[in-house]
C-alpha positions as CSV (number, residue, x, y, z in Angstrom):
1,M,-69.7,-59.4,44.7
2,A,-72.1,-60.7,42.8
3,K,-75.3,-59.1,41.8
4,D,-78.8,-60.4,42.9
5,T,-81.9,-58.9,41.1
6,G,-84.0,-60.8,42.9
7,G,-85.6,-63.7,41.0
8,Q,-84.8,-66.5,39.2
9,A,-81.4,-67.4,37.2
10,T,-79.9,-65.0,34.5
11,T,-81.8,-65.9,30.8
12,A,-79.9,-67.5,28.1
13,S,-78.6,-64.9,25.4
14,T,-80.4,-67.0,22.9
15,D,-83.6,-66.7,24.6
16,I,-82.2,-62.9,25.5
17,T,-82.6,-62.0,21.6
18,F,-86.2,-63.7,21.1
19,M,-87.7,-62.0,23.8
20,T,-86.4,-58.6,23.2
21,N,-87.2,-58.8,19.2
22,R,-90.7,-59.9,20.4
23,A,-91.0,-57.1,23.0
24,E,-90.1,-54.8,19.8
25,S,-92.9,-56.3,17.7
26,L,-95.1,-55.4,20.0
27,D,-94.2,-51.9,21.1
28,L,-96.5,-49.4,21.2
29,G,-94.4,-46.4,21.1
30,G,-92.7,-44.2,23.1
31,S,-89.3,-44.1,25.4
32,F,-87.9,-44.2,28.7
33,E,-86.8,-41.0,30.9
34,P,-84.8,-41.5,33.6
35,P,-86.5,-40.5,37.1
36,P,-85.2,-37.4,38.5
37,G,-82.3,-37.2,41.0
38,D,-78.6,-37.8,41.9
39,P,-77.6,-41.7,42.2
40,V,-75.6,-41.5,44.8
41,D,-78.3,-39.7,47.2
42,L,-80.6,-42.6,45.9
43,F,-77.9,-44.5,47.0
44,G,-77.8,-42.9,50.3
45,S,-81.9,-43.0,50.8
46,G,-81.5,-47.0,50.2
47,F,-79.0,-47.5,52.4
48,A,-80.3,-45.4,55.2
49,K,-83.8,-47.2,55.2
50,T,-81.8,-50.4,55.3
51,M,-79.5,-49.8,58.3
52,A,-82.7,-48.5,59.9
53,S,-84.7,-51.6,59.4
54,N,-82.2,-54.1,60.0
55,I,-81.0,-52.5,63.5
56,F,-84.3,-51.1,64.8
57,I,-86.1,-54.1,63.7
58,S,-83.8,-57.1,63.2
59,H,-81.3,-56.0,65.9
60,L,-78.6,-56.6,64.1
61,D,-75.0,-54.8,64.7
62,P,-75.0,-51.8,62.6
63,D,-72.0,-52.6,61.4
64,F,-72.8,-56.1,60.2
65,C,-75.5,-54.3,58.7
66,A,-73.7,-52.3,56.9
67,E,-71.2,-55.2,55.3
68,N,-74.1,-58.0,55.0
69,T,-77.3,-56.5,54.1
70,G,-79.9,-54.8,51.9
71,Y,-77.7,-55.1,49.1
72,F,-81.3,-54.5,46.5
73,T,-81.6,-51.2,47.1
74,A,-78.0,-50.1,48.5
75,P,-75.5,-52.4,46.1
76,Y,-72.9,-53.4,47.9
77,E,-70.4,-52.0,45.4
78,D,-72.0,-48.7,45.6
79,R,-71.1,-48.1,49.8
80,K,-67.8,-46.5,48.8
81,Y,-69.9,-43.7,48.6
82,V,-70.6,-43.8,52.2
83,A,-67.9,-41.6,54.3
84,G,-70.0,-42.5,57.4
85,Y,-73.2,-43.2,59.2
86,E,-74.5,-42.3,62.9
87,V,-76.9,-44.5,64.8
88,N,-79.5,-42.9,66.9
89,H,-80.9,-45.1,69.5
90,S,-83.0,-42.2,71.3
91,D,-85.1,-41.8,68.4
92,Q,-84.4,-45.1,66.5
93,S,-82.8,-42.7,63.1
94,I,-79.7,-43.5,61.1
95,R,-77.8,-40.3,59.2
96,V,-75.5,-41.5,56.6
97,S,-73.1,-39.0,55.1
98,L,-72.0,-39.7,51.9
99,T,-69.0,-39.0,50.1
100,N,-70.8,-35.8,47.6
101,G,-71.4,-33.9,51.0
102,V,-75.2,-35.1,51.4
103,T,-76.7,-37.0,54.0
104,R,-79.8,-38.9,54.4
105,T,-81.7,-40.0,57.1
106,A,-83.9,-42.9,57.5
107,R,-85.8,-43.1,61.2
108,I,-88.5,-45.8,62.2
109,F,-91.8,-44.3,62.2
110,K,-94.1,-46.7,64.8
111,S,-95.7,-50.1,62.7
112,Q,-94.8,-48.6,59.6
113,G,-91.5,-49.2,59.8
114,A,-88.5,-47.6,58.8
115,I,-88.7,-44.5,56.2
116,T,-86.0,-42.3,54.5
117,L,-86.9,-38.4,54.8
118,P,-87.3,-37.1,51.7
119,P,-84.6,-34.3,50.7
120,G,-84.5,-31.2,53.0
121,S,-87.9,-32.5,54.7
122,D,-88.0,-33.6,58.7
123,S,-91.1,-34.9,57.8
124,I,-93.2,-37.2,56.3
125,Q,-96.8,-36.8,54.9
126,F,-99.1,-39.1,56.6
127,V,-99.6,-39.7,60.7
128,P,-98.0,-42.8,61.5
129,S,-99.8,-45.1,64.1
130,T,-99.1,-48.4,66.2
131,V,-100.6,-51.4,65.1
132,E,-100.7,-53.9,67.9
133,A,-101.3,-58.1,67.3
134,D,-105.0,-59.5,68.4
135,L,-104.0,-63.6,67.9
136,S,-106.6,-65.9,67.4
137,P,-105.9,-69.1,68.8
138,Q,-104.3,-71.7,66.6
139,T,-106.0,-75.1,66.6
140,D,-104.7,-77.1,63.3
141,C,-100.8,-76.5,62.9
142,N,-97.9,-77.4,65.5
143,W,-96.6,-74.1,66.0
144,E,-96.1,-74.5,70.0
145,V,-93.3,-72.9,70.9
146,D,-91.7,-76.1,72.9
147,S,-93.9,-79.0,70.8
148,A,-91.7,-81.6,69.9
149,F,-91.9,-82.5,66.0
150,D,-94.3,-84.7,65.5
151,L,-92.5,-86.8,62.5
152,S,-94.4,-89.4,60.3
153,P,-92.2,-92.8,60.5
154,S,-91.6,-92.2,57.2
155,I,-89.6,-88.9,57.0
156,D,-86.0,-89.5,57.8
157,L,-84.5,-87.8,60.3
158,N,-80.6,-88.2,59.4
159,K,-81.4,-86.3,55.8
160,L,-83.3,-83.2,57.7
161,E,-80.3,-83.2,59.7
162,E,-78.1,-83.2,56.6
163,M,-80.5,-80.9,55.0
164,Q,-80.3,-78.1,58.0
165,N,-76.2,-78.2,57.9
166,I,-76.3,-77.9,54.3
167,A,-78.3,-75.1,54.6
168,F,-77.0,-73.5,57.6
169,N,-73.4,-73.9,56.1
170,P,-71.4,-70.3,57.2
171,V,-70.9,-69.0,53.9
172,A,-74.4,-69.5,52.5
173,M,-75.2,-66.4,56.1
174,T,-78.8,-68.6,56.2
175,A,-80.2,-67.0,59.4
176,A,-83.6,-69.0,59.5
177,M,-84.9,-71.7,58.0
178,V,-88.2,-73.7,58.9
179,V,-89.7,-76.7,57.2
180,T,-93.4,-77.8,57.6
181,H,-94.8,-80.9,56.7
182,K,-98.5,-81.9,56.6
183,G,-98.8,-78.1,58.5
184,K,-96.3,-79.3,61.5
185,V,-93.1,-78.0,61.7
186,I,-90.7,-81.1,60.9
187,S,-87.4,-79.2,60.9
188,E,-86.5,-75.9,62.7
189,Q,-83.1,-73.8,63.0
190,Y,-81.8,-70.5,63.1
191,G,-78.3,-68.4,63.0
192,P,-76.4,-66.3,65.6
193,G,-78.7,-63.3,67.4
194,I,-81.7,-64.8,65.6
195,D,-84.6,-66.5,66.8
196,L,-88.1,-67.7,66.1
197,N,-89.5,-64.3,66.3
198,T,-86.9,-62.4,64.8
199,P,-87.9,-60.5,62.0
200,L,-86.1,-60.0,58.7
201,E,-85.9,-58.8,55.5
202,S,-87.5,-60.3,52.8
203,W,-87.4,-58.3,50.0
204,S,-89.9,-59.5,47.1
205,M,-91.7,-61.9,49.0
206,G,-93.7,-59.3,50.1
207,K,-95.0,-58.8,46.3
208,S,-96.4,-62.7,47.3
209,L,-98.1,-61.0,50.3
210,T,-99.2,-58.8,48.1
211,A,-101.1,-61.2,45.8
212,T,-102.8,-62.3,49.3
213,L,-104.4,-59.0,50.2
214,L,-105.3,-58.7,46.6
215,G,-107.1,-62.4,46.9
216,M,-108.8,-61.6,50.0
217,L,-110.1,-58.7,48.7
218,I,-111.8,-60.8,45.7
219,Q,-112.9,-63.2,48.0
220,E,-114.7,-60.9,50.2
221,G,-116.1,-59.8,46.9
222,H,-115.3,-56.1,46.1
223,Y,-113.1,-56.9,43.5
224,Q,-112.9,-59.5,40.5
225,L,-109.8,-61.2,39.0
226,D,-110.9,-60.0,35.0
227,Q,-112.2,-56.9,35.6
228,P,-110.5,-53.7,34.4
229,A,-108.3,-52.2,37.4
230,P,-110.0,-49.4,39.1
231,V,-106.8,-46.9,39.1
232,P,-107.9,-43.6,38.8
233,G,-106.4,-41.7,36.0
234,W,-106.6,-44.8,33.5
235,Q,-110.5,-44.0,32.7
236,D,-110.1,-42.0,29.5
237,D,-107.1,-43.5,28.1
238,N,-106.3,-47.1,27.0
239,R,-104.8,-48.3,30.6
240,R,-108.3,-49.2,31.0
241,E,-108.1,-52.1,29.2
242,I,-105.6,-53.5,32.3
243,T,-107.2,-55.9,34.3
244,I,-106.3,-57.1,37.8
245,R,-105.3,-60.1,36.4
246,N,-102.9,-58.2,34.2
247,I,-101.1,-57.0,36.8
248,L,-101.1,-60.1,39.0
249,N,-99.6,-62.1,35.9
250,M,-96.8,-59.1,36.0
251,S,-97.8,-58.2,32.4
252,S,-99.8,-54.9,32.5
253,G,-97.7,-53.3,29.8
254,L,-96.2,-50.4,31.6
255,R,-93.3,-48.4,30.8
256,F,-91.0,-49.1,33.6
257,R,-87.6,-49.7,33.7
258,A,-86.3,-52.8,35.9
259,M,-82.8,-54.3,36.0
260,Q,-84.7,-57.8,34.8
261,D,-85.6,-56.4,31.7
262,P,-83.9,-58.8,29.2
263,D,-82.5,-55.7,27.8
264,Y,-81.6,-53.6,30.8
265,D,-79.1,-51.1,29.9
266,A,-77.9,-49.7,33.3
267,S,-76.0,-46.9,30.8
268,L,-79.7,-45.2,30.4
269,G,-79.5,-44.0,34.1
270,Y,-81.3,-45.0,37.5
271,P,-83.7,-47.6,37.0
272,D,-87.5,-47.1,38.2
273,H,-87.7,-50.6,39.9
274,L,-85.0,-49.2,42.5
275,Y,-86.8,-45.6,42.3
276,V,-89.8,-46.3,43.9
277,Y,-88.1,-47.1,46.9
278,T,-85.5,-44.6,47.0
279,G,-87.1,-41.6,45.6
280,G,-88.9,-40.5,48.6
281,I,-92.0,-40.3,46.2
282,N,-95.6,-41.2,46.5
283,A,-94.7,-44.3,44.5
284,F,-98.5,-45.3,44.0
285,D,-99.0,-42.1,41.9
286,F,-95.7,-42.6,40.0
287,A,-96.9,-45.9,39.3
288,A,-99.8,-45.0,38.2
289,N,-98.2,-42.6,35.9
290,C,-96.1,-44.8,34.0
291,S,-97.3,-44.9,30.2
292,Q,-98.5,-47.9,28.0
293,Q,-95.3,-49.6,26.5
294,W,-97.7,-53.3,25.2
295,S,-101.1,-54.0,25.3
296,P,-102.0,-55.5,28.4
297,G,-101.4,-59.4,28.9
298,K,-99.2,-59.6,25.5
299,V,-95.8,-59.3,27.7
300,G,-94.2,-60.3,30.8
301,R,-92.1,-58.5,32.7
302,Y,-90.9,-58.0,36.2
303,R,-91.4,-54.7,37.0
304,N,-92.1,-53.1,40.2
305,C,-95.2,-50.9,39.0
306,D,-97.2,-53.9,39.1
307,P,-97.6,-55.1,42.8
308,L,-97.2,-51.4,43.4
309,L,-100.8,-50.8,42.0
310,A,-102.1,-54.3,43.4
311,N,-101.4,-52.5,46.7
312,Y,-102.7,-49.0,45.6
313,L,-106.2,-51.2,44.9
314,V,-105.9,-53.0,48.7
315,R,-105.8,-48.9,49.7
316,L,-108.7,-47.8,47.4
317,S,-111.0,-50.4,48.7
318,V,-110.0,-50.3,52.5
319,E,-110.1,-46.8,52.7
320,E,-113.3,-46.7,50.8
321,R,-114.7,-48.5,53.1
322,G,-113.7,-46.2,56.0
323,I,-111.1,-49.1,57.6
324,N,-108.0,-48.2,58.7
325,Y,-105.3,-48.9,55.5
326,H,-102.0,-49.4,58.0
327,A,-103.6,-52.0,60.4
328,Y,-105.9,-54.1,57.8
329,P,-103.1,-56.5,57.1
330,Q,-103.0,-57.4,60.6
331,R,-106.6,-57.3,62.0
332,A,-107.7,-59.0,58.4
333,L,-105.2,-61.6,57.8
334,F,-102.0,-62.3,60.3
335,D,-104.4,-62.5,63.3
336,K,-106.3,-64.8,61.9
337,M,-103.3,-66.9,61.4
338,G,-101.2,-66.1,64.7
339,I,-98.9,-64.1,62.6
340,S,-97.3,-61.0,64.8
341,S,-93.9,-60.4,63.6
342,F,-94.4,-58.4,60.3
343,T,-93.8,-55.2,59.5
344,L,-94.9,-53.5,56.4
345,E,-93.0,-50.3,55.3
346,T,-94.4,-47.4,53.5
347,D,-93.4,-44.8,51.6
348,P,-93.6,-40.9,52.9
349,H,-97.2,-40.7,51.6
350,G,-98.2,-44.2,54.0
351,N,-98.3,-46.2,50.9
352,F,-97.0,-49.9,51.3
353,L,-94.3,-50.7,49.5
354,T,-94.6,-54.5,50.1
355,Q,-92.8,-55.1,46.4
356,G,-90.0,-55.9,48.6
357,Y,-90.3,-53.5,52.2
358,E,-91.5,-55.3,54.5
359,F,-89.9,-57.7,57.4
360,G,-90.9,-60.8,59.0
361,S,-89.9,-64.0,60.6
362,A,-89.8,-67.3,59.2
363,R,-92.1,-68.7,61.2
364,D,-94.5,-66.4,59.9
365,W,-93.7,-66.9,56.1
366,A,-94.0,-70.6,56.6
367,K,-97.5,-70.0,57.9
368,L,-98.4,-67.8,54.6
369,G,-97.0,-70.8,52.7
370,N,-99.2,-73.1,54.3
371,L,-102.4,-71.1,53.9
372,Y,-101.5,-71.8,50.0
373,L,-100.6,-75.3,50.7
374,N,-104.0,-75.7,52.1
375,D,-105.6,-73.8,49.2
376,G,-106.7,-70.4,50.6
377,L,-108.2,-71.9,54.1
378,W,-107.0,-71.3,57.6
379,N,-109.0,-72.7,60.6
380,G,-111.5,-74.1,58.5
381,E,-112.1,-70.5,57.1
382,R,-112.0,-69.4,53.4
383,I,-108.9,-66.7,53.4
384,L,-108.6,-66.7,49.8
385,P,-111.1,-67.0,47.0
386,E,-111.7,-71.2,45.4
387,G,-109.3,-71.4,42.7
388,W,-106.9,-68.5,43.7
389,T,-104.3,-70.8,44.8
390,E,-104.4,-72.5,41.4
391,F,-104.0,-69.0,39.7
392,V,-101.1,-67.8,41.0
393,S,-99.1,-71.0,40.6
394,T,-99.7,-71.2,37.1
395,L,-98.0,-70.1,34.4
396,A,-98.7,-66.6,33.1
397,P,-99.8,-66.5,29.4
398,A,-97.5,-63.4,28.1
399,W,-94.7,-65.5,30.2
400,K,-95.4,-68.6,28.1
401,E,-95.6,-66.5,25.0
402,D,-92.0,-65.7,26.4
403,K,-91.0,-69.2,26.4
404,R,-90.2,-68.6,30.4
405,P,-92.0,-71.3,32.3
406,I,-91.1,-69.2,36.0
407,Y,-93.7,-66.9,36.8
408,G,-97.9,-67.0,37.6
409,G,-99.6,-64.3,40.1
410,F,-97.0,-62.6,42.1
411,F,-95.5,-66.6,42.9
412,W,-92.4,-67.7,41.3
413,L,-92.8,-71.2,39.3
414,N,-89.9,-74.2,39.4
415,G,-91.1,-74.4,35.8
416,D,-87.6,-74.3,34.3
417,G,-86.8,-76.9,37.0
418,A,-84.2,-74.6,38.6
419,M,-84.3,-76.1,41.9
420,P,-84.2,-79.4,42.8
421,I,-87.7,-80.1,43.6
422,P,-90.8,-80.9,41.4
423,T,-91.4,-78.5,38.6
424,E,-94.8,-77.8,40.1
425,A,-93.5,-76.4,43.4
426,Y,-94.1,-72.4,43.0
427,F,-92.6,-70.1,45.9
428,M,-92.3,-67.0,47.4
429,A,-89.1,-65.3,46.2
430,G,-87.1,-62.1,47.5
431,A,-83.7,-60.4,46.5
432,G,-80.6,-62.2,49.2
433,N,-82.3,-65.5,48.3
434,Q,-85.3,-65.2,50.7
435,K,-87.6,-67.8,50.0
436,T,-91.3,-69.6,50.6
437,I,-91.4,-73.0,48.7
438,I,-94.6,-74.2,48.1
439,I,-94.3,-78.2,47.4
440,P,-97.8,-79.6,47.2
441,S,-96.8,-83.4,45.9
442,H,-94.9,-83.7,49.3
443,D,-97.4,-81.5,51.7
444,L,-94.3,-79.1,52.3
445,V,-93.5,-75.9,53.2
446,V,-89.8,-74.2,53.1
447,A,-89.1,-71.0,54.4
448,R,-85.7,-69.9,54.3
449,L,-84.4,-66.4,55.1
450,G,-80.8,-64.9,55.4
451,H,-78.5,-62.2,54.8
452,Y,-77.6,-60.8,51.8
453,G,-73.6,-60.8,51.9
454,G,-74.3,-64.7,51.7
455,F,-75.4,-64.7,48.3
456,P,-74.8,-66.1,45.3
457,Q,-73.6,-69.3,47.7
458,S,-76.9,-69.3,49.8
459,N,-78.7,-70.1,46.3
460,I,-75.8,-73.0,45.9
461,H,-76.7,-74.2,49.3
462,L,-80.2,-73.9,49.3
463,N,-80.5,-76.0,46.3
464,K,-78.4,-78.6,47.8
465,A,-80.8,-78.6,51.3
466,L,-83.6,-78.9,48.9
467,S,-82.3,-82.4,47.4
468,K,-81.6,-83.7,50.8
469,L,-85.4,-82.4,51.8
470,M,-86.4,-84.3,48.6
471,E,-84.9,-87.2,50.5
472,A,-86.2,-87.1,53.9
473,V,-89.8,-87.0,53.1
474,P,-91.2,-89.2,50.4
475,H,-93.7,-88.1,48.1
476,S,-97.3,-88.0,49.9
């Protein structure tokens, strides 16, 4: 089974040598310490959470979930450690028995989704709440359920059909795909058991949602992009120089082991990148307590510490003003956009883990893509600051120094031409080949969600489908 770390293709060995040499020359000193815990137990935590989410949020069959979902925090090859699992529908919980004799339990906690209970505990460290959508009417997008597609005569219908046939080849295990052109749905298809309202595992697309929430706070004047990040505990050391821009550019420079590091060595222990999901810890505190490896803005690395810190800043700002943190995304953003499917999951301390633990429908991801296509405007209201879409879609300076034209501000870039679409396109990306792609030159947004078991065939077929889309829809 091929591994998917949630981002772009593997970097060539010559580039790895250049990047590691450059990083070593800028290293401030120190070393990594693996996080505590038995890797098998931590796998069990990830597997139990994945199962609970996919069964009780996506309403997928348990045996299908065990075979085809959630490989990121519960790798497929490690499922040999599962001795069995029990699904309890009455309290929406999953008990996973491991071959080392340990049992890990995950349970749905209202609108905060699935949380794995910490070892030896039957409770979490916050009071969960239910957040109901209160949607505003939509006037500028054709999102009605039963409306006929209003296609431009220049769009090739046959090629659109070919595109979907390719994307939904059974080996790719595509679950949902929605394409919009100039804000209107022009193509939409779903896999077995999935419909336009089904929330699906979205993984690191949530990083782009995190950028959106932080961008909203900047638009409202609560933060500035280039201010030092006001993270508690940083104000008396060199970390006080890390700016919000550095964090969003994945270049805070914090010491944090991630599988996408070019010099990653699995033999050194369980990676921090997964531990913040599976450790049952206060993930915000864990990220905030990381030491400095490089000066801020010098080295770009795809590490979960940075989106966690961005989320930490969201919580600090929201709660400082007495606003319900867990309701904030729905009230401040989703209600305005007609989005009702999202479940943003948390750690046991109630911190959003939207660096990857969130579920949403393809339609709702497509709406978020259209917010960016529309330069941060929705129904005439400016949701994001002027210039925000340009910021997130511009190559981060530290990544440019590493000669990797693939990352902006919690958005991936097609700067290396890995996808058969314009290099100016940018996208949200999550492990298992979840994608929301913004193609400004063609006024297109593509949201594709799929089951993890289809990777890497899903990547091959999505690229072929995108080629057909480029033939079907002309340059604007």
